[in-house]
C-alpha positions as CSV (number, residue, x, y, z in Angstrom):
1,X,110.8,-291.2,18.1
2,X,113.7,-293.1,19.6
3,X,114.3,-296.5,17.7
4,X,116.7,-299.7,18.9
5,X,119.6,-300.6,16.4
6,X,118.5,-304.1,17.6
7,X,114.8,-304.1,17.0
8,X,114.6,-300.7,15.2
9,X,113.9,-301.9,11.8
10,X,110.7,-304.1,13.1
11,X,109.4,-302.2,15.0
12,X,109.6,-299.1,12.0
13,X,108.2,-302.0,9.4
14,X,105.3,-302.6,12.1
15,X,104.9,-299.5,12.9
16,X,103.8,-298.5,9.2
17,X,102.2,-301.2,8.8
18,X,99.8,-299.9,11.1
19,X,99.9,-296.7,10.1
20,X,99.5,-296.9,6.3
21,X,99.1,-294.1,4.0
22,X,95.4,-293.1,3.6
23,X,96.5,-293.6,-0.5
24,X,97.0,-297.0,0.2
25,X,93.8,-297.5,1.6
26,X,92.2,-296.2,-1.1
27,X,94.3,-298.6,-3.8
28,X,93.5,-301.4,-1.5
29,X,89.7,-300.3,-0.8
30,X,89.5,-300.1,-4.4
31,X,91.0,-303.2,-5.6
32,X,88.7,-305.3,-3.5
33,X,85.6,-303.2,-5.1
34,X,86.8,-303.9,-9.1
35,X,86.7,-308.2,-7.6
36,X,83.7,-307.8,-5.7
37,X,80.8,-309.2,-8.4
38,X,78.3,-306.2,-10.0
39,X,75.2,-305.5,-9.9
40,X,72.4,-305.0,-12.4
41,X,72.0,-301.2,-13.1
42,X,67.7,-300.7,-11.6
43,X,65.8,-300.3,-14.5
44,X,63.6,-297.7,-15.1
45,X,59.5,-298.0,-15.6
46,X,58.8,-295.9,-18.4
47,X,55.0,-295.6,-19.0
48,X,54.4,-296.4,-22.4
49,X,52.9,-293.2,-24.5
50,X,49.0,-292.7,-24.3
51,X,47.0,-294.4,-27.2
52,X,45.2,-291.6,-28.9
53,X,41.9,-293.1,-29.9
54,X,38.5,-290.5,-31.7
55,X,35.7,-289.4,-29.8
56,X,33.5,-292.0,-29.7
57,X,30.9,-291.4,-32.1
58,X,26.9,-293.0,-31.7
59,X,26.1,-294.2,-35.4
60,X,22.9,-294.9,-36.8
61,X,20.4,-297.4,-35.3
62,X,19.5,-299.9,-37.5
63,X,16.0,-300.3,-39.0
64,X,14.7,-297.0,-38.0
65,X,10.7,-296.9,-39.0
66,X,10.6,-292.7,-38.9
67,X,11.1,-291.0,-42.3
68,X,12.4,-287.7,-40.5
69,X,12.8,-283.9,-42.8
70,X,15.1,-281.8,-42.0
71,X,14.9,-278.6,-43.2
72,X,17.7,-276.0,-43.9
73,X,17.3,-271.5,-44.2
74,X,19.5,-269.2,-44.7
75,X,18.9,-265.3,-44.6
76,X,15.3,-264.5,-43.6
77,X,14.5,-260.8,-45.3
78,X,11.9,-258.7,-45.2
79,X,11.2,-258.5,-49.1
80,X,12.7,-259.9,-52.5
81,X,13.7,-257.4,-54.6
82,X,16.4,-257.9,-57.4
83,X,19.5,-258.5,-55.0
84,X,17.9,-261.4,-53.4
85,X,18.3,-264.7,-53.9
86,X,16.7,-267.9,-54.4
87,X,17.4,-269.9,-50.9
88,X,16.3,-266.8,-48.9
89,X,12.7,-266.5,-48.0
90,X,11.1,-263.7,-47.0
91,X,8.8,-263.5,-43.1
92,X,6.0,-263.9,-45.1
93,X,7.1,-267.1,-46.8
94,X,9.4,-268.7,-43.5
95,X,5.7,-268.0,-41.8
96,X,3.3,-269.8,-44.1
97,X,5.8,-272.6,-45.2
98,X,5.8,-273.0,-41.2
99,X,1.4,-272.6,-41.3
100,X,1.5,-274.7,-43.8
101,X,2.9,-277.9,-41.9
102,X,1.5,-277.5,-38.3
103,X,-1.3,-277.7,-40.4
104,X,-0.3,-281.1,-41.5
105,X,0.1,-282.1,-38.3
106,X,4.0,-281.9,-38.2
107,X,5.8,-282.0,-35.2
108,X,9.0,-279.9,-34.8
109,X,11.4,-281.0,-32.9
110,X,15.1,-280.0,-31.7
111,X,17.8,-281.3,-32.8
112,X,19.0,-282.9,-29.6
113,X,16.2,-285.3,-30.0
114,X,16.8,-285.6,-33.9
115,X,20.0,-286.9,-32.6
116,X,18.7,-289.1,-29.8
117,X,16.3,-291.0,-32.0
118,X,18.8,-291.3,-35.1
119,X,21.0,-293.1,-32.6
120,X,17.8,-295.5,-30.9
121,X,18.2,-293.5,-27.7
122,X,14.5,-292.6,-27.9
123,X,11.7,-293.2,-30.3
124,X,10.8,-290.2,-33.1
125,X,7.4,-288.5,-33.4
126,X,6.0,-290.0,-36.4
127,X,5.6,-286.1,-37.7
128,X,8.6,-284.9,-36.9
129,X,10.2,-282.2,-38.3
130,X,13.6,-280.2,-37.8
131,X,14.5,-276.6,-38.6
132,X,17.8,-275.6,-39.3
133,X,19.4,-272.3,-40.4
134,X,22.8,-271.5,-42.0
135,X,25.0,-268.3,-41.9
136,X,23.9,-267.0,-38.9
137,X,22.0,-264.4,-40.7
138,X,20.9,-261.1,-38.3
139,X,17.4,-261.7,-40.4
140,X,16.9,-265.0,-37.8
141,X,17.9,-262.9,-35.0
142,X,14.7,-259.7,-36.5
143,X,12.5,-262.0,-38.2
144,X,12.5,-265.4,-37.9
145,X,13.0,-265.7,-34.0
146,X,10.4,-264.0,-32.7
147,X,8.1,-266.1,-34.7
148,X,9.8,-269.5,-32.9
149,X,9.2,-268.2,-29.5
150,X,6.0,-267.5,-29.7
151,X,5.6,-270.2,-31.0
152,X,7.6,-272.4,-29.1
153,X,9.7,-273.7,-31.8
154,X,12.7,-276.0,-31.6
155,X,15.1,-274.9,-34.1
156,X,19.2,-275.2,-35.0
157,X,21.7,-272.5,-36.2
158,X,25.0,-272.9,-38.1
159,X,27.1,-270.6,-37.4
160,X,30.5,-270.0,-39.4
161,X,32.8,-268.0,-36.3
162,X,35.1,-265.8,-39.0
163,X,32.2,-263.9,-39.6
164,X,30.5,-263.6,-36.4
165,X,28.9,-259.9,-36.2
166,X,30.1,-258.7,-39.8
167,X,28.2,-255.9,-41.0
168,X,29.2,-256.6,-44.5
169,X,27.1,-257.8,-47.2
170,X,24.2,-259.1,-45.4
171,X,25.1,-258.7,-41.7
172,X,25.5,-261.3,-39.3
173,X,24.6,-261.9,-35.0
174,X,27.4,-260.8,-32.6
175,X,28.4,-262.6,-30.0
176,X,25.6,-261.3,-27.4
177,X,23.4,-262.1,-29.8
178,X,24.5,-265.6,-30.0
179,X,25.2,-265.7,-26.0
180,X,21.3,-264.6,-25.4
181,X,20.0,-267.8,-28.3
182,X,22.7,-270.2,-25.9
183,X,21.7,-269.1,-22.3
184,X,17.6,-269.4,-23.4
185,X,17.9,-272.7,-25.2
186,X,15.6,-273.0,-27.5
187,X,17.7,-273.0,-30.7
188,X,20.9,-274.6,-30.8
189,X,23.7,-273.1,-31.6
190,X,26.0,-276.0,-34.5
191,X,29.5,-275.3,-36.7
192,X,29.9,-274.3,-39.9
193,X,34.0,-274.0,-39.9
194,X,35.7,-270.9,-39.2
195,X,35.2,-269.4,-42.9
196,X,33.0,-270.8,-44.8
197,X,35.3,-272.4,-47.9
198,X,33.8,-273.1,-50.9
199,X,34.4,-276.6,-50.8
200,X,36.0,-278.3,-47.7
201,X,36.7,-281.5,-49.9
202,X,39.8,-278.9,-51.4
203,X,41.4,-278.3,-48.4
204,X,44.6,-280.2,-47.0
205,X,44.5,-281.9,-44.2
206,X,45.7,-279.6,-41.7
207,X,43.5,-276.8,-43.6
208,X,40.2,-279.0,-43.1
209,X,41.2,-279.7,-39.4
210,X,41.6,-276.2,-38.4
211,X,38.2,-275.1,-40.3
212,X,36.4,-277.3,-38.2
213,X,38.7,-277.8,-34.2
214,X,38.7,-274.0,-34.1
215,X,35.2,-273.2,-34.8
216,X,33.9,-275.3,-32.4
217,X,36.6,-274.2,-29.4
218,X,35.6,-270.2,-30.7
219,X,31.7,-270.7,-29.7
220,X,32.4,-273.0,-26.9
221,X,34.7,-270.3,-25.5
222,X,32.4,-267.3,-26.6
223,X,28.9,-269.5,-25.1
224,X,29.7,-271.6,-22.5
225,X,27.9,-274.7,-24.3
226,X,28.8,-277.8,-26.1
227,X,28.8,-277.3,-29.2
228,X,28.2,-281.1,-30.9
229,X,27.0,-280.8,-34.3
230,X,28.3,-280.0,-37.7
231,X,27.0,-278.2,-40.9
232,X,29.4,-278.9,-44.2
233,X,29.4,-275.3,-46.2
234,X,27.3,-276.0,-49.1
235,X,26.4,-278.8,-48.6
236,X,30.1,-280.3,-50.0
237,X,31.8,-282.9,-48.2
238,X,33.4,-286.6,-48.1
239,X,34.7,-289.5,-46.7
240,X,37.9,-286.9,-45.8
241,X,35.3,-284.3,-44.1
242,X,33.4,-286.9,-42.1
243,X,36.0,-288.5,-41.2
244,X,37.3,-285.1,-39.7
245,X,34.8,-284.5,-38.6
246,X,34.6,-287.4,-36.1
247,X,38.2,-286.4,-35.3
248,X,37.2,-283.0,-33.8
249,X,34.3,-284.1,-31.4
250,X,30.9,-283.8,-33.4
251,X,28.4,-285.9,-33.1
252,X,26.1,-285.6,-35.5
253,X,27.1,-283.4,-39.2
254,X,24.4,-282.2,-42.1
255,X,24.5,-282.2,-45.7
256,X,22.4,-280.9,-48.5
257,X,20.7,-284.2,-49.7
258,X,17.4,-283.9,-50.6
259,X,16.3,-287.1,-47.8
260,X,15.0,-288.1,-44.5
261,X,17.3,-287.9,-41.8
262,X,17.1,-291.5,-41.6
263,X,18.3,-292.5,-45.1
264,X,22.0,-291.2,-43.7
265,X,25.3,-293.5,-44.6
266,X,26.1,-292.3,-41.1
267,X,25.2,-289.8,-38.6
268,X,27.8,-287.1,-39.7
269,X,26.0,-287.6,-43.2
270,X,22.8,-286.4,-42.3
271,X,21.0,-285.0,-45.0
272,X,18.8,-281.5,-45.1
273,X,16.2,-280.3,-47.7
274,X,16.2,-276.3,-49.0
275,X,13.7,-274.9,-47.1
276,X,11.7,-274.1,-51.1
277,X,11.4,-278.3,-51.3
278,X,9.1,-278.1,-47.9
279,X,6.2,-280.0,-49.6
280,X,8.4,-282.5,-51.2
281,X,9.8,-283.1,-47.9
282,X,6.6,-283.6,-46.0
283,X,5.7,-286.5,-48.3
284,X,9.1,-288.1,-48.1
285,X,8.4,-288.4,-44.8
286,X,4.7,-289.3,-45.4
287,X,6.5,-292.5,-46.7
288,X,6.8,-294.6,-42.9
């Protein structure tokens, strides 16, 4: 490039201004940016954590007029011997008790109808009686179920899932037999926890929750039906057990207090009579 000695310096300065190095422009833009007002950063909307609530449980309706006995049976055995326990019933004893109740005018109803009646969804029959069975014994399947089917009498079976199909001691029903009951619908399946603890009230919170939740989920997974009823093993319970049952999703739970169902303090503390007190249960139910 030729530069005149008269106007060279001026022309050089002008050209230099026109062709400023890129780094100079960058500094100039940075300075402008520093002086410009800064905008507030966009606020990210964070959703609040979900509120965890216990499953809804419909409580007992007030001023119930009926007095419904709920009986509980255990194993149904062929005959009594030196190894028999008092709370089992022979097939002959079982049938005799049911026939006696039928002769008095008893109307056997399902667990579903009992729950609906206790919560005021429908009126219970005046002479209603409910049959329940504990511990998933194979003796029920062999000796009680055929009679119930013949008479079309509904019942409930409470299962401790840790022993399903066990041949140890008195054998238990297996999953195929429980699925058969679930499909037929005459017998309502309920939970009696996983391991049938000696005393639920002695368990810590985590163990109590596992017993309640895992038995329910396993029964549902294996049978394909909703499990909404619970029996406290050995009838032992406290308020903490009832709250654990509520949190696990049960809608009704049973004790072994010897009183009519309507006298319960809660739908999760419904009393039952041991079957040997069936006559007392009927008499108490007549006080309507």
